[in-house]
N, C-alpha and C positions, 0 to 999 in steps of 0.2 A: 450475440456476438461471441466468437470463439475465444478460447483461452489464449491462443497464439496471438490473436489480434489485440486482446487486452494487454498481454505482455509487451507487445511492440509499442502500444500507446504509452505505457508506463516508461518504457525505455526512451521513447521520443521526448517525454516530459522531462526526464532526467537530463537528456542531452541539451534541451533548451536551457536547463539550469547550469549547464557546464559540468555535468557529472555523468556517472554511469553506475551500473550495479556494483562494480568493484569499489569505486570511490565512496559510494554511499555506505557499503558494508564496513569498509575500513574506518571511515570517519565516525561511524556510530558504534564501533566496537563489536561488530558481528563478523562471523566467518562468511567469506564471499560465497562459498558453495551453499551455505544455509540460506542466504538471501535469494540466490537464483532458484533454489528448490522451492522456497516459500512462494515466490512470484509464479513459478511454473504451476504449482499446485493450486493456488488460490485466486489468481487473476481471473476475473469474469464469473466468479461464484456468487451465489446469492446468500449463502449462510456464512456466519462468522466462525472462525477457527476456535478451538477449545484450548489449544496450547498457549501458554503465556508468552513464550519467545516469538512464536509465529504472529500472535496478536500484536506484540510490541513492534515487530519489524514492519508489519502492514500499517500500523498507526504512524510510525516515523516516516515511512515512505509516503504515505498520504499527505502528511504535513509538509514534507519537502516539495512535492510536486504540486501542491495546492488543490488536490482533487482526491476524493475518497476512492481508494483502490477497491474496497468492498462497501456496499451500502451499510451505513450505521457503524463503521469502524472508528470514526472520530466522535468522542463524547460531546464536544461542543456543537457539532451539527445535529446530534440527537436532541440536545436541549433546545436549540433554535427551532427545530421542527415541532417539538412539543409545545413550545411557547406560541408558535404561530397557529397551532390547532386550537388553542384555548380562546 
């Protein structure tokens, strides 16, 4: 799936929640431009970001929309996967 498609899916999930990138950024104390750049850069990727702010934005966004934006971004899902594997 392309990054543009992933970004649109995230945007659609936010709209379902009655929000958008701007409202999400402002309600979580992030710069609007930073949030849009993070989503543009990381949506659809398979690796995790190294930057703390980027990682936090993606975690908060994943929690809000109820779906991991990147595989493994939410620690609680990682713990569940590990527990199921045992």
